[in-house]
C-alpha positions in Angstrom: -66.4 -78.0 145.7 -69.4 -79.9 147.1 -72.3 -80.2 144.7 -75.8 -81.2 145.8 -77.7 -82.9 143.0 -81.4 -82.8 143.8 -85.0 -82.7 142.5 -86.7 -79.3 142.7 -89.2 -80.6 145.3 -87.3 -82.7 147.9 -87.7 -82.3 151.7 -84.6 -84.4 152.2 -82.5 -82.1 150.0 -84.0 -79.1 151.6 -82.8 -80.4 155.0 -79.3 -80.9 153.6 -79.2 -77.4 152.3 -80.3 -76.1 155.7 -77.5 -78.1 157.3 -74.9 -76.7 154.9 -76.1 -73.2 155.6 -75.9 -73.9 159.3 -72.3 -75.0 158.9 -71.6 -72.0 156.7 -70.4 -74.5 154.1 -70.3 -73.5 150.4 -71.9 -75.8 147.9 -73.4 -75.7 144.4 -77.0 -76.8 143.9 -77.8 -78.7 140.7 -81.5 -79.4 140.0 -82.2 -82.6 138.0 -84.7 -85.3 137.4 -84.2 -88.9 138.7 -83.6 -90.2 135.2 -80.8 -87.8 134.7 -79.2 -88.9 138.0 -79.5 -92.5 136.9 -77.6 -91.7 133.7 -75.0 -89.6 135.5 -74.3 -91.7 138.6 -75.6 -95.2 137.7 -78.1 -97.4 139.5 -76.2 -97.3 142.8 -77.2 -93.7 143.5 -80.5 -91.9 143.8 -81.3 -88.2 144.4 -80.2 -86.4 146.4 -76.6 -87.0 145.6 -73.5 -85.2 147.0 -70.3 -85.0 145.2 -66.9 -83.6 146.3 -64.2 -84.1 143.8 -64.2 -87.8 143.0 -66.4 -88.7 146.1 -70.0 -89.5 145.3 -72.5 -90.1 148.2 -76.2 -90.8 148.3 -78.7 -92.7 150.4 -77.6 -93.6 153.9 -74.1 -92.6 153.1 -75.2 -88.9 153.1 -75.8 -89.0 156.9 -72.2 -90.2 157.6 -70.7 -87.8 155.1 -72.5 -84.8 156.6 -71.2 -85.9 160.0 -67.7 -85.9 158.6 -68.3 -82.4 157.1 -69.6 -81.1 160.5 -66.4 -82.3 162.2 -64.2 -80.8 159.5 -66.0 -77.4 159.7 -65.8 -77.5 163.5 -62.0 -78.2 163.4 -61.6 -75.5 160.7 -63.4 -72.9 162.7 -61.7 -73.9 165.9 -58.1 -73.7 164.6 -58.2 -71.4 161.5 -57.1 -68.2 163.4 -54.8 -69.7 166.0 -51.1 -69.3 165.5 -48.0 -69.4 167.6 -44.5 -68.0 166.9 -41.3 -67.2 168.7 -40.2 -63.6 168.5 -36.5 -62.5 168.1 -36.0 -62.5 171.9 -37.0 -66.2 172.1 -40.4 -65.4 173.7 -43.4 -67.4 172.7 -46.2 -65.2 171.4 -49.8 -66.2 170.6 -52.2 -64.3 168.3 
């Protein structure tokens, strides 16, 4: 699951949350202070930070990751209900 680590007051994190809601993408919000983030993620990351399994993204990397997520959600919504099968008479059916 995607986790958004953020400060309580953060316009950038607010924008990320709005994008996730727009994509209808589930995520967990974790409120923390910058010092906690430094201890947890190291000096290479600053809040807001996104994690998804082992992937950790912050800074400019967030923009590219959100673009990937948008494409994934687009593909998921476009193809999730499509199916094709051949019935017992050999006819191709779509539903």
